[in-house]
VEXDREN-2710 file (C-alpha; in Angstrom, 1 decimal):
% VEXDREN-2710
k/r/px/py/pz
1/UNK/300.4/-126.2/90.3
2/UNK/301.0/-122.6/89.2
3/UNK/303.4/-120.5/87.2
4/UNK/304.3/-116.9/86.9
5/UNK/302.9/-116.8/83.4
6/UNK/299.4/-117.6/84.7
7/UNK/298.8/-114.6/86.9
8/UNK/299.7/-111.0/87.2
9/UNK/302.0/-111.1/90.2
10/UNK/304.9/-108.6/90.3
11/UNK/307.5/-109.7/87.8
12/UNK/310.8/-110.8/89.3
13/UNK/314.0/-111.1/87.3
14/UNK/317.0/-113.2/88.4
15/UNK/320.5/-112.2/87.4
16/UNK/323.5/-114.5/87.6
17/UNK/327.1/-113.3/87.4
18/UNK/330.3/-115.1/86.6
19/UNK/333.9/-114.0/86.9
20/UNK/335.8/-112.2/89.7
21/UNK/335.2/-108.7/88.3
22/UNK/331.4/-109.2/88.1
23/UNK/331.3/-110.8/91.6
24/UNK/333.2/-108.0/93.1
25/UNK/330.6/-105.5/91.8
26/UNK/327.6/-107.7/92.8
27/UNK/327.4/-105.9/96.2
28/UNK/327.2/-102.5/94.4
29/UNK/324.5/-103.8/92.2
30/UNK/322.6/-105.1/95.2
31/UNK/323.0/-101.8/97.0
32/UNK/321.7/-99.9/94.0
33/UNK/318.6/-102.0/93.8
34/UNK/318.1/-101.9/97.6
35/UNK/318.1/-98.1/97.6
36/UNK/315.6/-98.1/94.8
37/UNK/313.5/-100.6/96.7
38/UNK/313.8/-103.0/93.7
39/UNK/315.9/-105.7/95.4
40/UNK/314.1/-108.9/96.2
41/UNK/317.0/-111.3/97.1
42/UNK/320.8/-111.6/96.7
43/UNK/323.5/-114.1/97.4
44/UNK/327.1/-114.5/96.3
45/UNK/326.6/-114.8/92.6
46/UNK/322.9/-114.0/91.9
47/UNK/320.4/-111.3/92.7
48/UNK/316.7/-111.2/92.1
49/UNK/315.1/-107.8/91.3
50/UNK/311.7/-106.3/90.8
51/UNK/310.9/-105.4/87.2
52/UNK/310.9/-101.6/87.7
53/UNK/314.6/-101.8/88.5
54/UNK/315.5/-103.5/85.3
55/UNK/316.3/-100.4/83.2
56/UNK/318.6/-98.8/85.7
57/UNK/320.4/-102.0/86.5
58/UNK/320.9/-102.6/82.8
59/UNK/322.5/-99.1/82.5
60/UNK/324.8/-99.8/85.4
61/UNK/325.9/-103.2/84.0
62/UNK/326.6/-101.6/80.6
63/UNK/329.0/-99.2/82.1
64/UNK/330.7/-101.3/84.8
65/UNK/330.3/-105.1/84.2
66/UNK/331.2/-107.7/81.7
67/UNK/327.7/-108.5/80.3
68/UNK/329.1/-111.6/78.4
69/UNK/329.5/-113.3/81.8
70/UNK/326.0/-112.5/83.0
71/UNK/322.6/-114.2/82.4
72/UNK/319.1/-113.4/83.3
73/UNK/315.9/-115.4/83.7
74/UNK/312.3/-115.2/84.8
75/UNK/310.9/-117.7/87.3
76/UNK/310.4/-121.1/85.6
77/UNK/312.2/-119.9/82.4
78/UNK/315.6/-120.7/80.9
79/UNK/318.6/-118.5/81.2
80/UNK/318.9/-115.7/78.6
81/UNK/321.6/-113.2/77.6
82/UNK/322.0/-110.1/79.7
83/UNK/321.2/-108.0/76.7
84/UNK/317.5/-108.9/77.0
85/UNK/317.2/-107.3/80.5
86/UNK/316.1/-103.8/79.2
87/UNK/313.6/-105.3/76.8
88/UNK/311.5/-107.0/79.4
89/UNK/309.8/-103.7/80.7
90/UNK/308.9/-102.8/77.2
91/UNK/306.6/-105.8/77.0
92/UNK/304.5/-104.8/80.1
93/UNK/301.5/-104.0/77.7
94/UNK/301.1/-107.7/77.3
95/UNK/299.8/-107.9/80.9
96/UNK/296.9/-105.5/80.2
97/UNK/296.1/-107.2/76.9
98/UNK/295.7/-110.6/78.7
99/UNK/293.9/-109.2/81.7
100/UNK/291.4/-107.4/79.6
101/UNK/291.1/-110.2/77.0
102/UNK/291.9/-107.9/74.1
103/UNK/291.7/-110.7/71.6
104/UNK/289.2/-111.6/68.9
105/UNK/289.1/-114.6/66.6
106/UNK/289.0/-114.5/62.8
107/UNK/288.0/-117.7/60.9
108/UNK/289.4/-118.9/57.6
109/UNK/287.6/-121.7/55.7
110/UNK/289.1/-125.1/55.0
111/UNK/287.5/-126.7/52.0
112/UNK/287.4/-130.2/50.4
113/UNK/288.2/-131.0/46.8
114/UNK/284.8/-129.8/45.7
115/UNK/285.4/-126.5/47.4
116/UNK/282.7/-127.2/50.0
117/UNK/283.5/-125.8/53.5
118/UNK/284.8/-128.7/55.7
119/UNK/286.1/-126.7/58.7
120/UNK/287.4/-123.4/59.8
121/UNK/290.7/-122.4/61.4
122/UNK/290.4/-119.9/64.3
123/UNK/293.1/-117.2/64.0
124/UNK/293.8/-114.8/66.9
125/UNK/293.9/-111.1/66.3
126/UNK/294.6/-108.6/69.1
127/UNK/293.5/-105.1/69.8
128/UNK/295.8/-102.2/70.5
129/UNK/294.6/-99.3/72.8
130/UNK/293.8/-97.2/69.8
131/UNK/291.5/-99.9/68.4
132/UNK/293.9/-101.1/65.6
133/UNK/294.7/-104.8/65.1
134/UNK/297.9/-106.4/66.4
135/UNK/299.0/-109.6/64.8
136/UNK/300.4/-112.7/66.4
137/UNK/303.9/-112.1/65.0
138/UNK/304.1/-109.0/67.3
139/UNK/302.1/-110.3/70.4
140/UNK/303.5/-113.8/70.9
141/UNK/307.2/-112.8/70.8
142/UNK/306.4/-110.1/73.4
143/UNK/304.6/-112.6/75.6
144/UNK/307.5/-115.0/75.4
145/UNK/310.0/-112.3/76.4
146/UNK/307.8/-111.5/79.4
147/UNK/307.2/-115.1/80.5
148/UNK/303.4/-114.8/79.7
149/UNK/303.3/-117.3/76.9
150/UNK/301.1/-119.8/78.8
151/UNK/298.6/-117.1/79.8
152/UNK/298.4/-115.8/76.2
153/UNK/298.1/-119.2/74.6
154/UNK/295.4/-120.2/77.1
155/UNK/293.4/-116.9/76.4
156/UNK/293.5/-117.6/72.7
157/UNK/292.4/-121.3/73.1
158/UNK/289.5/-120.3/75.4
159/UNK/288.4/-117.5/73.1
160/UNK/288.5/-119.8/70.0
161/UNK/286.4/-122.4/71.8
162/UNK/283.9/-119.7/72.9
163/UNK/283.5/-118.1/69.4
164/UNK/283.5/-121.5/67.6
165/UNK/280.7/-122.9/69.8
166/UNK/277.8/-121.3/67.9
167/UNK/279.1/-122.6/64.6
168/UNK/278.9/-126.3/65.6
169/UNK/281.4/-126.9/62.8
170/UNK/284.8/-128.5/62.9
171/UNK/287.4/-125.9/64.0
172/UNK/291.2/-125.9/64.0
173/UNK/292.6/-124.2/67.0
174/UNK/296.3/-123.4/67.3
175/UNK/298.3/-124.1/70.5
176/UNK/302.0/-123.8/71.5
177/UNK/303.2/-127.0/73.1
178/UNK/306.2/-125.3/74.9
179/UNK/303.7/-123.1/76.8
180/UNK/302.0/-126.1/78.4
181/UNK/303.8/-127.3/81.5
182/UNK/301.4/-130.2/82.4
183/UNK/298.5/-131.1/80.0
184/UNK/296.4/-132.4/82.8
185/UNK/296.6/-129.0/84.5
186/UNK/297.1/-126.5/81.8
187/UNK/294.5/-127.8/79.4
188/UNK/291.8/-128.5/82.0
189/UNK/290.1/-125.1/81.5
190/UNK/289.8/-125.7/77.7
191/UNK/288.4/-129.1/78.2
192/UNK/285.9/-127.9/80.8
193/UNK/284.8/-125.0/78.6
194/UNK/284.0/-127.3/75.7
195/UNK/282.0/-129.5/78.0
196/UNK/280.1/-126.5/79.5
197/UNK/279.2/-125.3/76.0
198/UNK/278.1/-128.9/75.1
199/UNK/280.4/-129.1/72.1
200/UNK/281.3/-132.5/70.7
201/UNK/285.0/-132.8/71.3
202/UNK/285.6/-134.3/67.8
203/UNK/284.7/-130.9/66.3
204/UNK/287.9/-129.4/67.6
205/UNK/291.3/-130.0/66.0
206/UNK/294.2/-128.7/68.1
207/UNK/297.1/-127.6/65.9
208/UNK/300.7/-127.6/66.9
209/UNK/301.9/-124.2/65.5
210/UNK/305.1/-123.7/63.6
211/UNK/306.3/-120.7/65.7
212/UNK/307.5/-122.9/68.6
213/UNK/309.4/-126.0/67.6
214/UNK/309.4/-128.3/70.5
215/UNK/312.6/-130.2/71.2
216/UNK/310.9/-132.4/73.8
217/UNK/309.1/-135.0/71.7
218/UNK/308.0/-137.0/74.8
219/UNK/306.3/-133.9/76.2
220/UNK/304.5/-133.2/72.9
221/UNK/303.4/-136.8/72.7
222/UNK/302.0/-136.5/76.2
223/UNK/300.0/-133.4/75.3
224/UNK/298.6/-135.0/72.1
225/UNK/297.7/-138.2/74.0
226/UNK/295.8/-136.1/76.5
227/UNK/293.8/-134.4/73.7
228/UNK/293.1/-137.8/72.1
229/UNK/292.0/-139.3/75.4
230/UNK/289.4/-136.4/75.7
231/UNK/288.0/-137.1/72.2
232/UNK/289.7/-134.2/70.4
233/UNK/291.6/-134.4/67.1
234/UNK/295.0/-132.8/66.5
235/UNK/297.1/-131.6/63.6
236/UNK/300.7/-130.7/62.8
237/UNK/300.9/-127.3/61.2
238/UNK/303.5/-126.3/58.6
239/UNK/304.9/-129.8/58.2
240/UNK/307.9/-129.6/56.0
241/UNK/309.5/-127.1/58.3
242/UNK/309.6/-128.2/61.9
243/UNK/308.4/-131.8/61.6
244/UNK/310.3/-133.0/58.6
245/UNK/311.3/-136.5/59.6
246/UNK/309.1/-139.5/58.8
247/UNK/310.1/-141.1/62.1
248/UNK/308.8/-138.1/64.1
249/UNK/305.5/-138.1/62.2
250/UNK/305.0/-141.8/62.7
251/UNK/305.5/-141.3/66.5
252/UNK/303.1/-138.4/66.7
253/UNK/300.4/-139.9/64.4
254/UNK/298.5/-136.7/63.7
255/UNK/295.0/-137.0/62.4
256/UNK/295.8/-134.1/60.0
257/UNK/299.0/-132.9/58.4
258/UNK/299.4/-129.5/56.9
259/UNK/301.8/-128.9/54.0
260/UNK/303.6/-125.6/54.7
261/UNK/302.6/-122.7/52.4
262/UNK/306.3/-122.3/51.3
263/UNK/305.8/-125.7/49.5
264/UNK/302.4/-124.7/48.1
265/UNK/302.6/-121.3/46.5
266/UNK/303.6/-121.9/42.9
267/UNK/303.7/-125.7/43.2
268/UNK/302.0/-126.2/39.8
269/UNK/305.1/-124.6/38.1
270/UNK/308.0/-125.8/40.3
271/UNK/309.3/-129.3/39.9
272/UNK/311.3/-129.2/43.2
273/UNK/308.1/-128.1/45.1
274/UNK/306.2/-130.8/43.4
275/UNK/308.6/-133.5/44.6
276/UNK/308.2/-132.2/48.1
277/UNK/304.4/-132.1/47.9
278/UNK/304.3/-135.7/46.5
279/UNK/306.6/-136.9/49.3
280/UNK/304.5/-135.2/51.9
281/UNK/301.3/-136.8/50.4
282/UNK/302.9/-140.2/50.4
283/UNK/304.0/-139.8/54.1
284/UNK/300.6/-138.5/55.2
285/UNK/298.7/-141.4/53.6
286/UNK/301.3/-143.9/54.9
287/UNK/300.7/-142.9/58.6
288/UNK/296.9/-142.5/58.2
289/UNK/296.8/-138.6/58.3
290/UNK/294.5/-136.4/56.2
291/UNK/296.7/-134.2/54.0
292/UNK/295.9/-130.5/54.0
293/UNK/297.6/-127.9/51.8
294/UNK/297.6/-124.4/53.1
295/UNK/298.4/-121.1/51.6
296/UNK/296.7/-121.7/48.2
297/UNK/296.2/-118.5/46.2
298/UNK/295.9/-119.7/42.6
299/UNK/293.5/-122.0/40.8
300/UNK/296.5/-123.7/39.1
301/UNK/298.1/-124.8/42.4
302/UNK/294.7/-126.0/43.8
303/UNK/294.0/-128.1/40.7
304/UNK/297.5/-129.6/40.7
305/UNK/297.3/-130.6/44.4
306/UNK/293.8/-132.0/44.0
307/UNK/294.8/-134.2/41.1
308/UNK/297.6/-135.6/43.1
309/UNK/295.2/-136.7/45.9
310/UNK/295.2/-133.9/48.5
311/UNK/291.9/-133.9/50.4
312/UNK/291.7/-130.5/52.2
313/UNK/292.7/-127.0/51.2
314/UNK/293.1/-123.6/52.8
315/UNK/294.1/-120.2/51.4
316/UNK/293.0/-116.9/50.0
317/UNK/291.6/-118.6/47.0
318/UNK/288.8/-119.9/49.1
319/UNK/288.5/-117.0/51.6
320/UNK/290.6/-114.7/53.8
321/UNK/290.4/-114.8/57.6
322/UNK/287.3/-112.9/58.8
323/UNK/285.0/-112.4/61.7
324/UNK/282.9/-115.5/62.7
325/UNK/280.7/-116.7/59.9
326/UNK/276.9/-117.2/60.3
327/UNK/276.0/-120.3/62.3
328/UNK/273.5/-121.1/59.5
329/UNK/276.2/-121.4/56.9
330/UNK/276.3/-125.0/55.7
331/UNK/279.4/-127.0/56.4
332/UNK/280.2/-130.3/54.6
333/UNK/280.5/-133.4/56.7
334/UNK/283.2/-135.8/55.5
335/UNK/284.4/-139.1/56.9
336/UNK/287.9/-137.9/57.8
END
């Protein structure tokens, strides 16, 4: 099994047209791409082009076709608006970033109620050509536009496992469920790497990130079941945003549930936030999950949440993301 996002093959873009006017001009579009040696395939209502022809074809379509009746897609991806065609070549830098593994992991501590380090969360940071840091909010959307989400997500998971290995501490690692086509295939390299490094699977907690809300609950359950079968733990990140229904949480049965920072910052002074935090806590305990509050920046919020029964905490109050800590740093062992 393979996908375009896994390798660095030449990127192909499929364009579909609707309407008599657009179909009448499809031959002209095909001829334009053929002359430029950018045509891969054409039929009566679609053509597939090589990436380097995208800009010129976009200009042609802007001038002569009804773009509202056109769609584009990358192999294996969903159809998108025609307006995204000229954007795809602008994300070509993602290919180099992935090929050269231009990613490093920062680690943020997760503490217990006594402020002892319980675990770390591995957070990806990327390096630009000038050596400056690029953040996930820039890199992941670009990878999604280019159809490289799987390759980028895999790179980050592998790098997190590699850099967490010397710590021999529980580590939370983010992953994007919509980037995983088949857990048995797509996650095999991560599983094999952990085994090669002789790391106890229970030290890893794979976190469903908030940036990609999956609509396929059955697919997500299959992924989480695969992780569980291999001895890993899993968590739902930013609960309160994407996973707000109790029914969904009961079905997924996460070992850890993270309360979104939007419901944490200022909770000690906000009655509406307090109600949300208490409902979250009640739900987590009801389904057997460990409640974790993230985004804590003030002592007042920490104390309020601790008194209510929260068990794990994360935020700038306890430490900002930084390069991997010393393997000798003591990490508290807890029975959850």
